[in-house]
All heavy atoms as an XYZ file, in Angstrom:
848
protein
N       9.196    -34.041      7.842
C      10.306    -33.196      8.293
C       9.801    -31.774      8.503
O       9.130    -31.147      7.706
C      11.390    -33.124      7.189
C      12.586    -32.309      7.558
S      13.816    -32.456      6.233
C      15.229    -31.927      7.182
N      10.108    -31.236      9.712
C       9.612    -29.923     10.072
C      10.639    -28.830      9.646
O      11.835    -29.011      9.849
C       9.426    -29.850     11.626
C       8.862    -28.548     12.089
C       8.713    -28.629     13.569
C       8.204    -27.258     14.045
N       8.138    -27.108     15.476
N      10.130    -27.776      8.995
C      11.018    -26.723      8.605
C      11.129    -25.722      9.717
O      10.129    -25.438     10.386
C      10.475    -26.035      7.345
O       9.064    -26.189      7.224
C      11.186    -26.437      6.105
N      12.277    -25.208      9.899
C      12.478    -24.152     10.927
C      12.168    -22.799     10.369
O      12.234    -22.545      9.177
C      13.888    -24.146     11.502
O      14.805    -23.967     10.403
C      14.210    -25.443     12.159
N      11.724    -21.883     11.227
C      11.345    -20.577     10.833
C      12.598    -19.747     10.551
O      13.568    -19.740     11.319
C      10.558    -19.855     11.963
C      10.258    -18.446     11.667
C       9.395    -18.050     10.706
C      10.923    -17.442     12.398
C       9.138    -16.699     10.407
C      10.675    -16.104     12.102
C       9.780    -15.741     11.122
O       9.548    -14.470     10.871
N      12.689    -19.153      9.416
C      13.822    -18.357      8.999
C      13.300    -16.899      8.832
O      12.564    -16.551      7.913
C      14.389    -18.815      7.655
C      15.589    -18.071      7.228
O      15.883    -16.984      7.784
N      16.240    -18.521      6.235
N      13.660    -16.004      9.748
C      13.160    -14.644      9.702
C      13.488    -13.904      8.402
O      12.845    -12.947      8.004
C      13.687    -13.982     10.972
C      14.887    -14.800     11.274
C      14.596    -16.199     10.847
N      14.592    -14.306      7.722
C      14.943    -13.671      6.522
C      13.973    -13.933      5.402
O      14.007    -13.258      4.354
C      16.360    -14.093      6.147
C      17.376    -13.521      7.103
O      17.259    -12.466      7.684
N      18.444    -14.323      7.289
N      13.170    -14.941      5.569
C      12.170    -15.255      4.537
C      10.835    -14.518      4.830
O       9.984    -14.644      4.022
C      11.948    -16.781      4.515
C      13.189    -17.556      4.019
C      13.626    -17.120      2.649
O      12.859    -17.006      1.734
N      14.892    -16.846      2.518
N      10.716    -13.865      5.872
C       9.525    -13.120      6.178
C       9.328    -12.041      5.086
O      10.266    -11.256      4.818
C       9.637    -12.486      7.551
O       8.591    -11.499      7.714
N       8.165    -11.937      4.510
C       7.929    -10.902      3.479
C       8.213     -9.500      4.000
O       8.785     -8.699      3.259
C       6.458    -11.049      3.139
C       6.023    -12.353      3.660
C       6.983    -12.743      4.761
N       7.863     -9.222      5.200
C       8.126     -7.831      5.732
C       9.572     -7.542      5.990
O      10.005     -6.438      5.869
C       7.255     -7.561      6.955
C       5.741     -7.447      6.480
C       4.868     -6.855      7.509
N       3.548     -6.443      6.966
C       2.592     -7.255      6.654
N       2.744     -8.523      6.838
N       1.456     -6.850      6.173
N      10.356     -8.593      6.327
C      11.801     -8.368      6.485
C      12.371     -8.082      5.136
O      13.159     -7.144      4.977
C      12.460     -9.643      7.142
C      13.984     -9.539      7.059
C      12.010     -9.829      8.541
N      11.931     -8.782      4.103
C      12.435     -8.545      2.760
C      12.055     -7.097      2.291
O      12.864     -6.387      1.710
C      11.942     -9.576      1.718
C      12.446    -10.937      2.132
C      12.260     -9.239      0.315
C      11.820    -12.108      1.407
N      10.821     -6.690      2.570
C      10.349     -5.344      2.258
C      11.244     -4.334      2.906
O      11.686     -3.377      2.236
C       8.887     -5.183      2.689
C       7.962     -6.015      1.828
C       8.442     -3.688      2.686
C       6.526     -6.127      2.286
N      11.518     -4.487      4.187
C      12.354     -3.515      4.928
C      13.768     -3.457      4.274
O      14.340     -2.407      4.100
C      12.467     -3.879      6.456
C      11.120     -3.878      7.091
C      13.395     -2.957      7.156
C      10.246     -2.655      6.905
N      14.324     -4.666      3.937
C      15.679     -4.691      3.371
C      15.654     -3.972      2.012
O      16.541     -3.155      1.703
C      16.160     -6.134      3.149
C      16.400     -6.867      4.427
C      16.624     -8.372      4.277
O      16.162     -8.916      3.255
N      17.313     -8.938      5.166
N      14.664     -4.171      1.144
C      14.633     -3.574     -0.158
C      14.419     -2.039      0.007
O      15.135     -1.240     -0.710
C      13.463     -4.094     -0.992
C      13.576     -5.525     -1.333
C      14.633     -5.726     -2.396
C      14.768     -7.183     -2.857
N      15.862     -7.390     -3.809
N      13.559     -1.608      0.839
C      13.336     -0.144      1.066
C      14.523      0.529      1.648
O      14.897      1.619      1.262
C      12.066      0.074      1.916
C      10.811     -0.257      1.246
C       9.612     -0.162      2.220
C      10.540      0.644      0.027
N      15.213     -0.126      2.575
C      16.410      0.449      3.133
C      17.460      0.643      2.114
O      18.118      1.704      2.006
C      16.973     -0.503      4.276
C      18.065      0.153      5.124
C      17.769      0.838      6.266
C      19.433      0.146      4.651
C      18.767      1.415      7.046
C      20.365      0.765      5.379
C      20.074      1.380      6.568
O      21.076      2.038      7.296
N      17.667     -0.394      1.261
C      18.632     -0.262      0.187
C      18.311      0.858     -0.782
O      19.151      1.604     -1.222
N      17.023      1.011     -1.054
C      16.610      2.124     -1.981
C      16.755      3.500     -1.379
O      17.330      4.403     -1.968
C      15.181      1.880     -2.441
C      14.647      2.901     -3.383
C      15.298      2.848     -4.678
C      14.664      3.816     -5.638
N      15.394      3.973     -6.851
N      16.266      3.667     -0.113
C      16.239      4.979      0.503
C      17.606      5.384      1.071
O      17.914      6.588      1.048
C      15.194      5.069      1.585
C      13.751      5.107      1.036
C      12.840      4.209      1.524
C      13.373      6.029      0.116
C      11.520      4.259      1.041
C      12.056      6.078     -0.360
C      11.145      5.175      0.087
N      18.346      4.498      1.583
C      19.589      4.904      2.299
C      20.880      4.451      1.672
O      21.882      5.017      1.962
C      19.550      4.352      3.765
C      18.385      4.989      4.547
C      17.293      4.186      4.927
C      18.365      6.351      4.859
C      16.248      4.816      5.588
C      17.331      6.878      5.546
C      16.183      6.120      5.909
N      20.830      3.517      0.737
C      22.028      3.068      0.025
C      21.977      3.386     -1.401
O      22.883      3.017     -2.176
C      22.255      1.554      0.228
C      22.575      1.220      1.702
O      23.062      2.050      2.442
N      22.284      0.009      2.069
N      20.927      4.104     -1.882
C      20.721      4.527     -3.274
C      20.868      3.348     -4.235
O      21.371      3.502     -5.315
C      21.712      5.637     -3.598
C      21.412      6.864     -2.772
O      20.291      7.253     -2.578
N      22.498      7.491     -2.356
N      20.406      2.164     -3.826
C      20.440      1.033     -4.716
C      19.329      1.189     -5.782
O      18.218      1.437     -5.468
C      20.242     -0.279     -3.947
C      21.380     -0.651     -3.051
C      21.077     -1.861     -2.172
O      20.054     -2.559     -2.407
O      21.887     -2.159     -1.300
N      19.811      1.048     -7.018
C      18.810      1.221     -8.130
C      18.205     -0.106     -8.527
O      17.026     -0.120     -8.944
C      19.559      1.831     -9.310
C      19.984      3.250     -9.088
C      18.850      4.180     -8.805
O      17.775      4.119     -9.462
O      19.062      5.076     -7.919
N      18.912     -1.201     -8.304
C      18.379     -2.500     -8.707
C      17.358     -3.023     -7.697
O      17.682     -3.254     -6.532
C      19.517     -3.498     -8.828
C      19.016     -4.914     -9.193
O      18.044     -4.967     -9.915
O      19.605     -5.911     -8.701
N      16.120     -3.078     -8.120
C      15.096     -3.623     -7.233
C      14.581     -4.884     -7.817
O      13.423     -5.024     -8.240
C      13.888     -2.601     -7.109
C      14.100     -1.458     -6.110
C      12.954     -0.556     -6.135
C      14.308     -2.041     -4.749
N      15.464     -5.907     -7.822
C      15.025     -7.212     -8.319
C      14.408     -8.000     -7.174
O      14.734     -7.779     -5.988
C      16.220     -7.997     -8.913
O      17.178     -8.149     -7.883
N      13.474     -8.826     -7.527
C      12.745     -9.591     -6.477
C      12.862    -11.045     -6.742
O      12.454    -11.511     -7.806
C      11.260     -9.149     -6.471
C      11.012     -7.731     -6.180
C      10.972     -6.781     -7.162
C      10.904     -7.347     -4.812
C      10.813     -5.422     -6.789
C      10.726     -6.007     -4.510
C      10.672     -5.057     -5.475
N      13.574    -11.717     -5.848
C      13.780    -13.178     -5.940
C      12.500    -13.942     -5.859
O      11.508    -13.411     -5.341
C      14.753    -13.637     -4.888
C      16.167    -13.044     -5.054
O      16.522    -12.673     -6.144
N      16.884    -12.888     -3.963
N      12.534    -15.174     -6.310
C      11.369    -16.046     -6.198
C      10.980    -16.199     -4.723
O      11.821    -16.411     -3.855
C      11.712    -17.413     -6.785
C      10.547    -18.331     -6.852
C      10.935    -19.635     -7.512
C       9.711    -20.527     -7.525
N       9.997    -21.855     -8.123
N       9.732    -15.987     -4.419
C       9.187    -16.047     -3.096
C       7.702    -16.304     -3.164
O       7.087    -15.788     -4.109
C       9.478    -14.743     -2.327
C       9.250    -14.808     -0.860
N       7.966    -14.784     -0.313
C      10.117    -14.944      0.196
C       8.098    -14.834      1.029
N       9.373    -14.941      1.370
N       7.152    -17.030     -2.281
C       5.707    -17.285     -2.383
C       4.853    -15.995     -2.255
O       3.734    -15.932     -2.657
C       5.228    -18.355     -1.438
C       5.114    -17.990     -0.015
C       4.789    -19.202      0.746
N       3.742    -18.776      1.760
C       3.270    -19.497      2.704
N       3.724    -20.745      2.816
N       2.398    -19.125      3.549
N       5.403    -14.923     -1.635
C       4.734    -13.639     -1.488
C       5.371    -12.570     -2.363
O       5.338    -11.407     -2.016
C       4.702    -13.217     -0.004
C       3.961    -14.138      0.872
C       4.631    -14.899      1.802
C       2.578    -14.250      0.803
C       3.950    -15.789      2.668
C       1.887    -15.077      1.593
C       2.533    -15.898      2.540
N       5.999    -12.975     -3.492
C       6.711    -12.042     -4.327
C       5.826    -10.798     -4.758
O       6.261     -9.726     -4.708
C       7.239    -12.769     -5.498
C       8.028    -11.860     -6.495
C       8.652    -12.639     -7.620
C       9.397    -11.704     -8.581
N      10.037    -12.453     -9.674
N       4.582    -11.094     -5.184
C       3.726    -10.053     -5.636
C       3.451     -9.045     -4.511
O       3.498     -7.820     -4.701
C       2.415    -10.581     -6.214
C       1.510     -9.461     -6.742
C       0.211    -10.041     -7.205
C      -0.803     -9.022     -7.721
N      -0.673     -7.656     -7.314
N       3.150     -9.556     -3.313
C       2.876     -8.707     -2.159
C       4.112     -7.842     -1.829
O       4.030     -6.634     -1.651
C       2.546     -9.556     -0.953
C       2.400     -8.848      0.337
C       1.310     -8.029      0.610
C       3.436     -8.869      1.307
C       1.170     -7.346      1.837
C       3.296     -8.162      2.507
C       2.196     -7.412      2.718
N       5.323     -8.484     -1.785
C       6.557     -7.792     -1.495
C       6.785     -6.658     -2.551
O       7.044     -5.522     -2.180
C       7.757     -8.757     -1.506
C       7.634     -9.750     -0.311
C       9.062     -8.053     -1.404
C       8.547    -10.947     -0.416
N       6.659     -7.051     -3.795
C       6.862     -6.017     -4.881
C       5.847     -4.863     -4.797
O       6.250     -3.740     -4.970
C       6.740     -6.753     -6.272
C       7.235     -5.946     -7.370
C       7.276     -6.814     -8.635
C       7.792     -6.037     -9.816
N       7.856     -6.806    -11.045
N       4.579     -5.202     -4.517
C       3.586     -4.184     -4.426
C       3.865     -3.208     -3.257
O       3.758     -1.937     -3.483
C       2.182     -4.778     -4.140
C       1.612     -5.442     -5.374
O       2.137     -5.302     -6.479
O       0.569     -6.159     -5.223
N       4.297     -3.723     -2.129
C       4.526     -2.838     -0.994
C       5.786     -1.975     -1.232
O       5.765     -0.761     -0.996
C       4.718     -3.671      0.348
C       3.390     -4.439      0.648
C       5.027     -2.696      1.520
C       2.142     -3.670      0.769
N       6.870     -2.600     -1.741
C       8.083     -1.891     -2.012
C       7.884     -0.818     -3.065
O       8.149      0.389     -2.803
C       9.251     -2.848     -2.434
C      10.436     -2.080     -2.911
C       9.604     -3.788     -1.225
N       7.349     -1.161     -4.150
C       7.110     -0.209     -5.244
C       6.118      0.904     -4.817
O       6.399      2.088     -5.118
C       6.518     -0.926     -6.532
O       7.371     -1.896     -6.908
N       5.029      0.545     -4.169
C       4.111      1.521     -3.754
C       4.639      2.500     -2.690
O       4.371      3.699     -2.783
N       5.450      1.980     -1.779
C       6.065      2.866     -0.782
C       6.995      3.872     -1.419
O       7.026      5.013     -1.074
C       6.781      2.002      0.282
O       5.809      1.076      0.912
C       7.349      2.854      1.359
N       7.764      3.382     -2.422
C       8.733      4.254     -3.085
C       7.978      5.302     -3.893
O       8.318      6.505     -3.828
C       9.624      3.441     -4.002
C      10.551      2.562     -3.135
C      10.476      4.320     -4.907
C      11.380      1.505     -3.891
N       6.993      4.881     -4.646
C       6.209      5.804     -5.502
C       5.436      6.924     -4.718
O       5.316      7.969     -5.142
C       5.139      4.995     -6.369
C       5.776      4.150     -7.399
C       4.775      3.278     -8.044
O       3.541      3.339     -7.830
O       5.233      2.343     -8.821
N       4.997      6.517     -3.515
C       4.225      7.409     -2.714
C       4.922      7.974     -1.520
O       4.315      8.441     -0.533
C       2.924      6.723     -2.256
C       1.997      6.420     -3.417
C       0.846      5.532     -3.060
N      -0.031      5.276     -4.140
C       0.102      4.209     -4.980
N       1.126      3.384     -4.802
N      -0.757      4.006     -5.922
N       6.258      7.994     -1.556
C       7.075      8.396     -0.456
C       6.704      9.796      0.028
O       6.605      9.993      1.252
C       8.546      8.348     -0.864
C       9.523      8.654      0.336
O       9.260      8.073      1.402
O      10.452      9.363      0.136
N       6.569     10.747     -0.844
C       6.235     12.144     -0.464
C       4.840     12.182      0.233
O       4.714     12.882      1.247
C       6.303     13.101     -1.626
C       7.711     13.311     -2.157
O       8.649     13.095     -1.416
O       7.832     13.585     -3.371
N       3.895     11.491     -0.322
C       2.561     11.457      0.304
C       2.605     10.834      1.701
O       1.934     11.336      2.606
C       1.545     10.747     -0.562
C       1.236     11.315     -1.931
C       0.472     10.363     -2.798
C       0.482     12.630     -1.718
N       3.366      9.739      1.793
C       3.485      9.052      3.115
C       4.121      9.974      4.109
O       3.691     10.034      5.219
C       4.254      7.705      2.940
C       3.380      6.764      2.044
C       4.620      7.128      4.278
C       4.134      5.498      1.601
N       5.210     10.604      3.700
C       5.922     11.552      4.640
C       4.962     12.623      5.108
O       4.998     13.001      6.324
C       7.124     12.161      3.940
C       8.295     11.304      3.774
C       9.396     12.110      3.125
C      10.488     11.231      2.601
N      11.496     11.990      1.798
N       4.147     13.172      4.224
C       3.159     14.211      4.582
C       2.181     13.680      5.566
O       1.796     14.398      6.574
C       2.502     14.821      3.382
C       3.372     15.761      2.569
C       3.879     16.949      3.363
O       3.123     17.572      4.085
O       5.093     17.195      3.285
N       1.631     12.507      5.315
C       0.703     11.838      6.213
C       1.266     11.640      7.621
O       0.672     11.922      8.606
C       0.191     10.547      5.623
C      -1.004      9.956      6.281
C      -2.234     10.844      6.135
O      -2.447     11.539      5.165
O      -3.044     10.807      7.094
N       2.442     11.152      7.664
C       3.153     10.886      8.958
C       3.374     12.245      9.650
O       3.156     12.303     10.867
C       4.494     10.157      8.708
C       5.301     10.059     10.008
C       4.192      8.719      8.227
N       3.837     13.228      8.894
C       4.088     14.542      9.508
C       2.814     15.136     10.170
O       2.909     15.766     11.246
C       4.578     15.498      8.392
C       5.080     16.797      8.875
C       5.614     17.606      7.739
C       6.071     18.976      8.097
N       6.553     19.778      6.991
N       1.712     14.871      9.586
C       0.420     15.427     10.133
C       0.143     14.792     11.546
O      -0.530     15.456     12.365
C      -0.780     15.056      9.246
C      -0.925     15.879      8.024
C      -2.250     15.615      7.392
C      -2.175     14.834      6.172
N      -3.450     14.555      5.499
N       0.651     13.669     11.786
C       0.317     12.918     13.001
C       1.391     12.928     14.054
O       1.245     12.404     15.121
C      -0.101     11.525     12.686
C      -1.322     11.427     11.861
N      -2.595     11.630     12.335
C      -1.474     11.197     10.506
C      -3.512     11.574     11.364
N      -2.840     11.350     10.285
N       2.532     13.503     13.733
C       3.639     13.599     14.645
C       3.633     14.972     15.360
O       3.188     15.964     14.762
C       5.030     13.420     13.968
C       5.351     12.082     13.443
C       6.755     12.124     12.737
C       5.412     11.004     14.551
N       4.135     15.002     16.568
C       4.151     16.277     17.267
C       5.243     17.131     16.597
O       6.095     16.606     15.899
C       4.499     16.063     18.740
O       5.732     15.498     18.916
N       5.195     18.433     16.827
C       6.114     19.302     16.190
C       7.579     19.102     16.497
O       8.466     19.415     15.749
C       5.726     20.778     16.509
C       4.443     21.194     15.831
O       4.009     20.605     14.835
N       3.717     22.130     16.450
N       7.799     18.540     17.673
C       9.222     18.340     18.054
C       9.753     16.931     17.628
O      10.930     16.633     17.864
C       9.369     18.516     19.576
C       8.518     17.549     20.416
O       7.511     17.068     19.867
O       8.872     17.224     21.517
N       8.907     16.182     16.915
C       9.343     14.872     16.487
C       9.295     14.810     14.940
O       8.218     15.111     14.338
C       8.417     13.787     17.006
C       8.817     12.350     16.788
C      10.208     12.028     17.368
C       7.767     11.471     17.335
N      10.404     14.538     14.269
C      10.485     14.504     12.835
C      10.892     13.099     12.418
O      11.761     12.433     12.940
C      11.514     15.483     12.360
C      11.119     16.989     12.670
C      12.022     17.922     11.942
C      11.716     19.362     12.198
N      10.503     19.735     12.777
N      10.197     12.680     11.340
C      10.487     11.321     10.805
C      11.953     11.095     10.480
O      12.513     10.090     10.782
C       9.603     11.059      9.565
C       9.734      9.668      8.942
C       9.210      8.595      9.829
C       8.925      9.647      7.601
N      12.559     12.091      9.870
C      13.932     11.935      9.366
C      14.943     11.919     10.549
O      16.034     11.532     10.339
C      14.342     13.018      8.348
C      14.137     14.430      8.829
C      12.690     14.946      8.544
O      11.870     14.241      7.979
O      12.447     16.085      8.941
N      14.490     12.219     11.753
C      15.340     12.124     12.955
C      15.294     10.821     13.640
O      16.076     10.500     14.503
C      15.013     13.198     13.959
C      15.384     14.634     13.426
O      16.162     14.782     12.481
N      14.799     15.626     13.994
N      14.367      9.943     13.190
C      14.203      8.641     13.781
C      15.206      7.673     13.160
O      15.794      7.930     12.141
C      12.769      8.105     13.541
C      11.643      8.989     14.111
C      10.311      8.396     13.683
C      11.723      9.051     15.632
N      15.422      6.548     13.843
C      16.296      5.494     13.356
C      15.883      5.113     11.934
O      14.692      5.037     11.617
C      16.154      4.281     14.318
C      16.963      3.107     13.826
O      18.253      3.190     14.016
O      16.400      2.166     13.296
N      16.878      4.855     11.077
C      16.591      4.608      9.662
C      15.613      3.377      9.446
O      14.733      3.434      8.663
C      17.877      4.397      8.884
C      18.709      5.670      8.768
C      20.016      5.375      8.032
C      20.800      6.649      7.945
N      22.078      6.391      7.217
N      15.924      2.357     10.201
C      15.049      1.110     10.043
C      13.642      1.438     10.493
O      12.655      1.028      9.911
C      15.649     -0.065     10.866
C      14.720     -1.250     10.817
C      17.030     -0.512     10.249
N      13.513      2.182     11.608
C      12.222      2.595     12.101
C      11.456      3.407     11.035
O      10.239      3.297     10.838
C      12.295      3.309     13.403
C      11.016      3.502     14.077
C      10.289      2.380     14.566
C      10.557      4.758     14.313
C       9.013      2.605     15.178
C       9.267      4.940     14.948
C       8.580      3.836     15.386
N      12.188      4.326     10.371
C      11.586      5.134      9.309
C      11.002      4.250      8.222
O       9.814      4.472      7.789
C      12.659      6.062      8.662
C      13.078      7.185      9.511
C      14.151      8.039      8.756
O      13.951      8.316      7.593
N      15.205      8.364      9.417
N      11.734      3.228      7.839
C      11.258      2.349      6.792
C      10.040      1.556      7.243
O       9.061      1.428      6.512
C      12.407      1.377      6.413
C      13.603      2.126      5.767
C      11.915      0.314      5.400
C      13.331      2.906      4.508
N      10.053      1.068      8.500
C       8.945      0.323      9.042
C       7.678      1.246      9.044
O       6.630      0.745      8.634
C       9.302     -0.167     10.436
C      10.335     -1.260     10.351
C       8.010     -0.722     11.136
C      10.968     -1.691     11.681
N       7.851      2.468      9.502
C       6.692      3.376      9.572
C       6.147      3.636      8.159
O       4.967      3.589      7.908
C       7.122      4.708     10.197
C       7.447      4.450     11.684
C       6.039      5.776     10.049
C       6.278      4.058     12.555
N       7.082      3.933      7.164
C       6.613      4.252      5.836
C       5.887      3.078      5.208
O       4.858      3.251      4.589
C       7.856      4.625      4.914
C       8.403      5.956      5.220
C       9.602      6.248      4.327
C      10.240      7.562      4.551
N      11.361      7.812      3.585
N       6.408      1.884      5.339
C       5.781      0.758      4.687
C       4.469      0.388      5.376
O       3.486      0.057      4.693
C       6.681     -0.519      4.688
O       7.075     -0.899      5.971
N       4.407      0.591      6.677
C       3.095      0.378      7.393
C       2.079      1.397      7.011
O       0.891      0.971      6.781
C       3.405      0.383      8.893
N       2.471      2.637      6.935
C       1.476      3.685      6.497
C       1.016      3.387      5.072
O      -0.170      3.539      4.815
C       2.146      5.087      6.629
C       1.303      6.156      5.958
C       2.319      5.440      8.091
N       1.911      2.986      4.188
C       1.509      2.597      2.862
C       0.436      1.496      2.893
O      -0.584      1.627      2.290
C       2.687      2.129      1.966
C       2.244      1.598      0.633
C       1.915      2.471     -0.391
C       2.065      0.227      0.459
C       1.428      1.990     -1.591
C       1.564     -0.266     -0.722
C       1.284      0.645     -1.797
N       0.631      0.540      3.693
C      -0.291     -0.611      3.797
C      -1.604     -0.084      4.375
O      -2.699     -0.478      3.884
C       0.231     -1.746      4.668
C       1.242     -2.605      3.942
C       1.587     -3.840      4.685
O       0.747     -4.709      4.780
O       2.715     -3.928      5.226
N      -1.564      0.727      5.394
C      -2.831      1.251      5.998
C      -3.629      2.026      4.970
O      -4.832      1.901      4.829
C      -2.508      2.152      7.156
C      -2.119      1.529      8.487
C      -1.032      1.957      9.164
C      -2.892      0.489      8.975
C      -0.690      1.333     10.359
C      -2.542     -0.169     10.186
C      -1.464      0.262     10.844
N      -2.904      2.813      4.177
C      -3.628      3.743      3.240
C      -4.047      3.048      1.923
O      -5.090      3.376      1.361
C      -2.739      4.953      2.903
C      -2.390      5.883      4.021
C      -1.423      6.918      3.564
C      -3.656      6.546      4.567
N      -3.195      2.151      1.458
C      -3.411      1.667      0.067
C      -3.705      0.121     -0.018
O      -3.914     -0.360     -1.121
C      -2.204      1.991     -0.797
C      -2.015      3.460     -0.914
C      -0.979      4.075     -0.132
C      -2.871      4.287     -1.772
C      -0.736      5.488     -0.218
C      -2.633      5.639     -1.756
C      -1.611      6.237     -0.979
O      -1.464      7.602     -1.099
N      -3.679     -0.549      1.074
C      -3.960     -1.978      1.076
C      -5.051     -2.329      2.113
O      -4.832     -2.970      3.102
C      -2.732     -2.809      1.433
C      -1.636     -2.703      0.374
C      -2.010     -3.421     -0.847
C      -0.896     -3.450     -1.880
N      -1.337     -4.003     -3.139
N      -6.290     -1.842      1.846
C      -7.352     -2.017      2.825
C      -7.764     -3.479      3.105
O      -8.344     -3.754      4.146
C      -8.522     -1.198      2.185
C      -8.234     -1.242      0.704
C      -6.745     -1.217      0.589
N      -7.369     -4.375      2.223
C      -7.701     -5.772      2.475
C      -6.796     -6.462      3.444
O      -7.105     -7.504      3.945
C      -7.689     -6.560      1.156
C      -8.842     -6.159      0.220
C      -8.833     -7.017     -1.018
C     -10.019     -6.580     -1.925
N     -10.089     -7.323     -3.186
N      -5.636     -5.824      3.705
C      -4.748     -6.392      4.733
C      -5.196     -5.935      6.100
O      -5.453     -4.752      6.323
C      -3.272     -5.902      4.515
C      -2.339     -6.439      5.572
C      -2.804     -6.317      3.108
N      -5.373     -6.878      6.988
C      -5.907     -6.557      8.325
C      -4.968     -5.610      9.061
O      -3.692     -5.773      9.064
C      -6.025     -7.861      9.171
O      -6.120     -7.599     10.479
N      -5.521     -4.565      9.699
C      -4.734     -3.686     10.464
C      -4.017     -4.344     11.602
O      -2.863     -3.956     11.944
C      -5.509     -2.450     11.024
O      -6.594     -2.976     11.747
C      -6.042     -1.575      9.893
N      -4.630     -5.377     12.191
C      -3.959     -6.121     13.222
C      -2.744     -6.808     12.719
O      -1.686     -6.837     13.470
C      -4.902     -7.181     13.791
C      -6.072     -6.573     14.617
O      -5.948     -5.456     15.046
N      -7.142     -7.304     14.733
N      -2.725     -7.375     11.554
C      -1.518     -8.018     10.976
C      -0.454     -6.964     10.699
O       0.687     -7.191     11.002
C      -1.907     -8.727      9.646
C      -2.784     -9.939      9.988
C      -0.665     -9.195      8.922
C      -3.354    -10.642      8.844
N      -0.824     -5.787     10.165
C       0.172     -4.740      9.885
C       0.812     -4.346     11.140
O       2.105     -4.206     11.206
C      -0.506     -3.552      9.186
C      -1.101     -3.924      7.804
C       0.498     -2.399      8.985
C      -1.962     -2.893      7.203
N       0.111     -4.084     12.209
C       0.607     -3.650     13.483
C       1.489     -4.765     14.088
O       2.631     -4.496     14.594
C      -0.498     -3.212     14.461
C      -1.177     -1.883     13.896
C       0.040     -2.991     15.821
C      -2.429     -1.565     14.579
N       0.992     -5.966     14.098
C       1.705     -7.102     14.725
C       3.087     -7.313     13.983
O       4.008     -7.569     14.659
C       0.882     -8.354     14.694
C       1.517     -9.558     15.293
C       0.587    -10.733     15.268
C       1.339    -11.973     15.777
N       0.643    -13.141     15.390
N       3.041     -7.353     12.695
C       4.247     -7.682     11.994
C       5.158     -6.498     11.801
O       6.316     -6.539     11.553
C       3.889     -8.295     10.662
C       3.253     -9.648     10.853
C       2.992    -10.391      9.551
O       3.318     -9.832      8.437
O       2.556    -11.516      9.592
């Protein structure tokens, strides 16, 4: 029996959902359901939250003066923050995978 692809099960979709809840809905509960990539999801979510200020500074260095992270779409902000976290703190993850996903 072939299983169909469910985008809600994608680790990066779960990461975006958790970070959005934390940054924009002030959700305090960061529970992580059973998932085959639970450790990866938890590492990226926790690391992005813990290093939020450092990530913002890093992004700010590379944006033009007329472009501010906080003025971008909320989901895009989360995607950028989590990707920058992976680039900086998860060197074993291929940059091609980070960019593609």
